[in-house]
C-alpha positions in Angstrom: -5.8 1.9 -31.1 -6.0 -1.9 -31.2 -5.2 -2.0 -34.9 -2.2 0.2 -34.3 -0.9 -2.2 -31.7 -1.2 -5.2 -34.0 0.6 -3.3 -36.8 3.4 -2.3 -34.4 3.7 -5.9 -33.2 3.9 -7.3 -36.7 6.4 -4.6 -37.8 8.7 -5.4 -34.9 8.7 -9.1 -35.7 9.2 -8.5 -39.3 12.3 -6.5 -38.4 13.7 -9.7 -36.8 12.7 -11.9 -39.7 9.8 -13.5 -37.8 7.3 -12.9 -40.5 3.9 -11.1 -40.1 2.6 -13.1 -37.1 1.3 -11.2 -34.1 3.1 -11.3 -30.8 2.0 -11.6 -27.2 2.6 -8.4 -25.2 1.7 -6.9 -21.9 -1.1 -4.3 -22.3 -0.1 -0.8 -21.3 -3.6 0.6 -21.3 -5.5 -2.0 -19.2 -7.5 -3.7 -21.9 -6.7 -6.8 -24.0 -7.6 -10.4 -24.8 -6.5 -12.2 -21.7 -7.1 -11.2 -18.0 -4.9 -12.8 -15.4 -6.2 -12.5 -11.8 -3.4 -13.5 -9.4 -5.4 -14.9 -6.5 -8.8 -16.1 -5.1 -9.6 -17.4 -1.7 -12.6 -18.6 0.3 -10.5 -19.3 3.4 -11.9 -18.1 6.7 -14.6 -15.6 6.0 -13.1 -14.4 2.7 -15.0 -14.2 -0.5 -13.6 -13.2 -3.9 -15.4 -10.9 -6.3 -14.7 -10.6 -10.0 -15.8 -8.5 -12.9 -15.1 -8.8 -16.7 -16.0 -5.8 -18.9 -16.4 -5.8 -22.6 -15.4 -2.3 -23.6 -16.1 -2.8 -27.3 -19.2 -2.8 -29.6 -18.4 -6.5 -30.5 -19.7 -9.7 -29.0 -17.1 -11.8 -27.2 -16.8 -15.4 -26.2 -14.7 -15.6 -23.0 -13.3 -18.8 -21.4 -13.2 -18.3 -17.6 -10.8 -20.8 -16.0 -10.1 -21.3 -12.3 -7.0 -23.1 -11.0 -5.9 -24.2 -7.5 -2.9 -22.7 -5.8 -0.6 -25.8 -5.4 0.0 -26.8 -9.0 -2.6 -24.7 -11.0 -4.6 -27.8 -11.8 -7.9 -26.6 -13.4 -10.9 -26.8 -11.0 -13.5 -25.3 -13.2 -14.0 -23.5 -16.6 -16.9 -22.4 -18.7 -17.8 -19.9 -21.4 -19.2 -16.4 -20.9 -20.9 -14.7 -23.9 -20.6 -11.0 -23.6 -22.7 -8.7 -25.6 -21.4 -5.3 -26.7 -20.5 -3.1 -23.7 -21.5 -5.9 -21.3 -20.2 -6.6 -17.8 -20.2 -10.0 -16.2 -19.8 -10.3 -12.4 -19.5 -13.3 -10.1 -18.4 -14.3 -6.6 -16.2 -17.2 -5.5 -17.5 -18.4 -2.1 -17.4 -21.2 0.4 -19.0 -24.5 -0.8 -20.7 -26.4 2.1 -19.1 -29.5 0.7 -15.7 -28.2 1.8 -14.4 -26.6 -1.4 -15.2 -23.4 -3.3 -17.9 -22.5 -5.7 -18.7 -19.7 -8.1 -22.1 -17.9 -8.2 -23.3 -15.1 -10.3 -26.3 -12.8 -10.1 -25.6 -11.6 -13.7 -27.9 -12.1 -16.7 -25.0 -12.6 -19.2 -25.2 -16.0 -20.9 -22.8 -18.6 -19.5 -22.4 -22.4 -20.0 -22.4 -23.0 -16.2 -24.4 -26.2 -15.4 -25.7 -24.8 -12.1 -25.7 -21.6 -10.2 -23.8 -21.8 -7.8 -21.3 -24.0 -9.7 -19.0 -26.0 -7.4 -15.4 -26.4 -8.2 -14.2 -30.0 -8.9 -11.1 -32.1 -8.0 -11.0 -34.3 -11.1 -7.5 -33.4 -12.0 -5.8 -33.9 -8.6 -3.7 -36.9 -9.8 -0.4 -35.2 -9.0 1.5 -35.5 -5.7 -0.4 -32.6 -4.1 -3.4 -32.9 -1.7 -6.4 -34.8 -3.1 -9.2 -33.4 -1.1 -11.7 -30.8 -2.3 -10.3 -28.4 0.2 -7.4 -27.8 -2.3 -9.9 -25.7 -4.4 -10.2 -23.0 -1.7 -7.2 -20.9 -2.9 -5.9 -20.3 -6.4 -5.9 -17.9 -9.3 -8.0 -17.5 -12.5 -8.0 -16.2 -16.0 -10.4 -14.9 -18.6 -9.4 -15.6 -22.3 -11.2 -14.1 -25.2 -11.4 -17.2 -27.5 -13.5 -15.6 -30.3 -15.2 -12.5 -31.5 -18.9 -13.2 -32.4 -20.0 -12.4 -35.9 -23.4 -14.3 -35.8 -25.1 -16.3 -33.1 -28.7 -16.4 -34.1 -29.1 -20.1 -33.4 -32.9 -20.2 -33.1 -33.3 -18.3 -36.4 -35.5 -15.5 -35.0 -33.4 -12.7 -36.4 -32.0 -11.7 -33.0 -28.5 -12.6 -31.6 -29.1 -15.1 -28.8 -26.5 -13.7 -26.5 -27.5 -10.0 -26.8 -29.6 -8.6 -24.0 -33.0 -7.4 -24.8 -34.8 -4.3 -23.4 -35.3 -6.2 -20.1 -31.6 -6.9 -19.7 -31.9 -10.6 -20.5 -30.2 -12.5 -23.4 -32.5 -13.2 -26.3 -32.1 -17.0 -26.0 -29.2 -18.3 -23.8 -30.8 -21.7 -23.8 -30.2 -22.0 -27.6 -26.5 -21.6 -27.0 -26.3 -24.3 -24.3 -28.5 -26.6 -26.4 -26.3 -26.1 -29.5 -23.2 -27.2 -27.5 -25.1 -30.3 -26.1 -26.4 -31.5 -29.4 -23.3 -30.7 -31.5 -24.8 -28.0 -33.7 -22.8 -25.0 -32.4 -20.0 -25.1 -35.0 -22.5 -25.3 -37.8 -24.7 -22.5 -36.8 -22.4 -19.9 -35.2 -19.9 -17.6 -37.0 -16.9 -16.3 -35.1 -13.7 -14.6 -35.9 -10.3 -13.7 -34.5 -10.3 -12.2 -31.0 -9.7 -8.4 -31.0 -9.4 -7.6 -27.3 -11.0 -4.8 -25.4 -11.5 -6.7 -22.1 -10.8 -5.3 -18.7 -11.4 -6.8 -15.3 -11.1 -6.4 -11.5 -10.5 -8.7 -8.6 -11.8 -8.0 -5.1 -11.3 -10.0 -1.9 -13.9 -9.1 0.7 -14.4 -10.1 4.3 -17.8 -9.1 5.5 -17.2 -10.1 9.1 -14.2 -7.8 9.5 -15.5 -5.2 7.1 -12.5 -5.2 4.7 -12.1 -5.4 0.9 -9.1 -5.1 -1.4 -9.3 -4.7 -5.1 -6.7 -4.9 -7.9 -7.0 -4.8 -11.7 -6.2 -7.9 -13.7 -2.9 -8.3 -15.5 -3.8 -7.9 -19.2 -2.2 -9.6 -22.3 -2.8 -8.6 -25.9 -2.4 -10.4 -29.2 -2.8 -13.8 -27.6 -4.5 -15.8 -30.3 -4.2 -15.5 -34.1 -7.3 -17.4 -34.8 -10.7 -18.0 -33.0 -10.8 -21.1 -30.8 -14.5 -21.4 -30.0 -14.0 -24.9 -28.5 -16.5 -26.8 -26.5 -17.1 -25.7 -22.9 -15.1 -27.8 -20.5 -12.2 -28.2 -22.9 -8.8 -27.7 -21.3 -7.8 -25.6 -24.3 -7.0 -22.9 -25.3 -4.4 -22.4 -22.7 -0.9 -20.8 -22.4 0.6 -23.3 -24.9 -1.9 -22.0 -27.5 -0.6 -18.4 -27.4 1.2 -16.9 -30.4 4.8 -18.2 -30.0 6.2 -14.7 -30.3 6.6 -12.0 -27.7 7.2 -8.2 -27.6 8.6 -6.8 -24.4 9.4 -3.2 -23.6 12.0 -2.0 -21.1 13.1 1.4 -20.1 16.4 2.8 -18.8 15.9 5.9 -16.7 19.6 6.6 -16.6 19.7 7.6 -20.2 16.0 8.1 -21.0 15.9 5.2 -23.5 13.2 2.7 -24.2 14.0 -0.7 -25.8 11.6 -3.1 -27.5 12.6 -6.8 -27.6 10.8 -9.0 -30.2 11.5 -12.7 -29.9 10.3 -16.0 -31.4 9.9 -19.0 -29.1 9.5 -22.7 -29.4 6.1 -22.7 -27.6 3.3 -20.4 -26.7 3.9 -20.7 -23.0 7.4 -19.5 -23.5 6.2 -16.4 -25.2 3.7 -15.7 -22.3 6.4 -16.4 -19.8 8.8 -13.9 -21.5 6.1 -11.2 -21.3 5.7 -11.8 -17.6 9.4 -12.4 -16.8 10.9 -10.4 -13.9 14.2 -10.7 -12.2 12.7 -9.1 -9.1 9.5 -7.7 -7.6 9.1 -5.0 -5.1 6.4 -3.6 -2.8 5.8 -2.1 0.6 4.7 -3.6 3.9 3.5 -2.5 7.3 2.9 -4.3 10.6 2.7 -1.2 12.7 0.9 -2.0 15.9 -0.2 1.6 16.3 -2.5 1.1 13.3 -3.1 -2.6 14.0 -1.6 -3.3 10.6 -1.1 -6.6 8.8 0.4 -7.1 5.3 0.5 -10.0 2.9 2.0 -10.3 -0.6 0.6 -12.5 -3.3 3.2 -13.9 -5.6 1.8 -16.0 -8.4 3.6 -17.9 -11.3 0.8 -18.3 -13.8 2.5 -20.5 -16.4 4.5 -22.6 -13.9 2.5 -25.8 -14.2 3.6 -26.3 -17.9 7.2 -26.3 -16.8 7.2 -28.5 -13.6 4.9 -31.4 -14.5 5.9 -34.5 -16.4 9.6 -35.4 -16.3 12.3 -32.9 -15.6 11.6 -29.3 -15.0 12.0 -26.9 -17.9 13.7 -23.5 -17.8 13.2 -21.0 -16.3 11.9 -23.3 -13.5 14.2 -25.7 -11.7 12.1 -28.2 -9.7 9.3 -30.6 -10.6 6.1 -30.6 -8.7 6.8 -34.0 -7.4 9.4 -32.4 -5.2 12.2 -34.1 -7.1 12.6 -37.4 -5.1 10.4 -36.9 -2.0 7.0 -36.6 -3.6 6.0 -33.8 -1.2 3.6 -32.0 -3.6 5.6 -28.8 -4.0 7.9 -27.3 -6.6 10.2 -24.9 -4.8 12.2 -22.1 -6.5 15.0 -20.4 -4.6 14.6 -16.7 -4.1 16.5 -13.8 -2.5 14.8 -11.4 -0.2 16.0 -7.9 1.0 14.0 -5.7 3.3 14.4 -2.0 4.2 12.7 0.0 6.8 11.7 3.6 6.1 15.0 4.9 7.4 17.1 2.9 4.9 18.1 0.2 7.3 18.4 -3.1 5.4 18.1 -6.7 6.3 18.8 -9.8 4.1 16.2 -12.5 4.9 17.6 -16.0 5.1 15.9 -19.4 5.6 16.4 -19.3 9.4 14.2 -16.2 9.7 11.1 -17.6 7.9 8.5 -20.2 8.7 7.9 -22.9 7.8 11.7 -23.5 7.4 12.4 -24.2 3.7 14.4 -27.3 2.6 18.1 -27.0 3.6 17.3 -23.5 4.9 17.2 -22.2 1.3 14.6 -19.5 1.1 12.1 -20.6 -1.5 8.6 -20.2 -2.9 7.0 -23.5 -3.5 3.5 -23.0 -5.0 1.9 -21.5 -8.0 0.1 -18.9 -5.9 2.0 -18.0 -2.8 0.9 -15.9 0.2 3.7 -14.2 2.1 2.7 -13.0 5.5 4.7 -10.2 7.2 5.4 -10.5 10.9 4.4 -13.1 13.5 0.7 -12.3 13.6 -0.4 -11.2 10.2 -3.3 -13.3 8.9 -4.4 -11.4 5.8 -6.9 -13.5 3.7 -6.9 -16.2 6.4 -4.5 -18.1 4.1 -3.7 -21.6 5.2 -2.2 -23.8 2.5 0.4 -21.7 0.6 1.9 -19.4 3.3 5.5 -18.3 3.7 6.0 -16.0 6.7 8.7 -13.4 7.3 8.8 -13.5 11.0 9.2 -10.4 13.2 12.9 -11.2 13.6 13.3 -11.0 9.8 11.9 -7.4 9.5 14.1 -4.3 9.8 11.2 -2.4 11.2 7.4 -2.2 11.5 7.2 -0.4 8.2 9.2 -0.5 5.0 9.6 -2.1 1.7 11.2 -5.2 0.2 12.5 -6.9 -2.9 12.2 -10.6 -3.9 14.8 -11.6 -6.4 14.7 -14.5 -8.9 18.4 -14.6 -9.6 19.3 -18.3 -9.5 21.6 -19.2 -12.3 19.0 -21.5 -13.8 16.2 -18.9 -13.8 16.7 -18.0 -17.5 15.0 -18.6 -20.8 16.7 -18.1 -24.2 14.6 -17.2 -27.3 15.1 -18.7 -30.7 16.7 -15.3 -31.5 19.3 -15.8 -28.8 17.9 -13.2 -26.3 18.3 -14.2 -22.7 15.5 -13.4 -20.3 16.5 -13.7 -16.6 14.0 -14.4 -13.7 10.6 -16.0 -13.4 7.2 -15.2 -14.9 5.4 -13.6 -12.0 2.4 -11.4 -11.1 0.9 -10.3 -7.8 0.1 -7.6 -5.3 0.4 -6.6 -1.7 -2.6 -6.2 0.6 -2.6 -4.3 3.9 -5.4 -4.4 6.5 -5.6 -1.7 9.2 -7.7 -1.3 12.3 -8.6 1.5 14.7 -10.1 -0.1 17.8 -7.6 1.7 19.9 -9.5 4.9 19.4 -12.8 3.3 20.3 -14.2 2.9 16.8 -14.6 -0.7 15.6 -13.7 -0.4 12.0 -11.2 -1.9 9.6 -9.6 -0.6 6.4 -7.8 -2.4 3.6 -5.8 -1.4 0.5 -4.0 -3.3 -2.3 -1.2 -2.3 -4.6 0.2 -4.2 -7.6 3.9 -5.2 -7.4 6.6 -3.2 -9.2 9.1 -5.2 -11.2 12.7 -5.3 -12.4 13.5 -6.9 -15.8 16.8 -8.3 -17.0 17.1 -9.0 -20.7 20.3 -9.6 -22.5 20.3 -9.4 -26.2 19.8 -7.0 -29.1 16.5 -5.1 -29.0 14.5 -4.7 -32.2 14.2 -0.9 -31.5 15.7 1.5 -29.0 14.2 5.0 -28.7 16.1 7.7 -26.9 19.7 7.9 -25.7 20.6 10.0 -28.7 19.6 7.6 -31.5 16.4 9.5 -32.5 14.3 6.3 -32.5 16.3 4.4 -35.1 16.3 0.6 -34.7 
């Protein structure tokens, strides 16, 4: 199945004269080379659980990278060496020093220095907060940087990263030592990533008895070549992705499916095109009868590469320096429409949210944003990156809503001339319910990924349906 996807990707690009290179695309089957987890938090009594699964019979080197929520500055990264069919699990929890830390009970080989491993604030040289508390919310990724062909570094005939009968890697220490003494590249053989990763995010509050889980957003065909770089390197990252994208859209009005294949100047543009949405949608409830609270997570994974260093680049419009006031935010104008379950609509404006955005323009200002619904919702105990839709903004206790990214500057144009409207975004909604009113002290929680609208203007590589019998 993976080979079929690569062949299709190359064939689509060849149709546009882009050569035989692969192209970044959003996985439709839940496995791939890159897992993007939209949020983590250790605020209040929250802890964040994660799992990364290797569904293949091949060894994988995976770079796990954690970023904070203000400006997605990296706060920690390390390698995980997954043996065939392996699962690695970990927990992000409160660090007594005031930040966050990651701990794992798993035997899979990692390059973590300690366990638990505290997050760090070494890159907080922007205009955002400088304290270690900034590491307590953010998002994280897992990127397959190489497929392992041979990693018998101690020469005993066994693969050092593969678990033995007791469930322990043969010699994880040899892998760490090889990186420390500079012999890793000479003694390890790796090849191009082939995907097959899947993963899950869970946010748990033991005190309240709630947990929400969502699958990672998954990208395929990310790297053309292995990048088995040293642990701690800031690369590979979004700019190292294939500078080509394949995006599929559907039109239910005529039953057609269009495939857009585009070349870009940079790798981050290709990733942004794959994640681009003109709007996101989800439900909410703050029904007091069920003691309900709802929050939406809205994360812009590639934003930091567009808003730092000089002027902002499309599709983003403001630098992280806050233009001239140095307030440590980079705000993007949004539109918000909410409906109750009986079709009554309300347009949300700046005067109905808190904190009031600049010039009363409704905006999202962080890389990972938490939108709380109603006056009292406190899902995830979020503190630093909250926008609140007050009770007065809601058309009812239950309903659904749409956030639109339709500012004129929210566009990117590919080297082929295709125009992508919106912003690169992922996320989910989380709802917490209680039932103390019936005398049972219990809580419940559920999470659902957002739905999205796409707006692409240009000539698709292929259109299937609408009477064209699949002809390009």
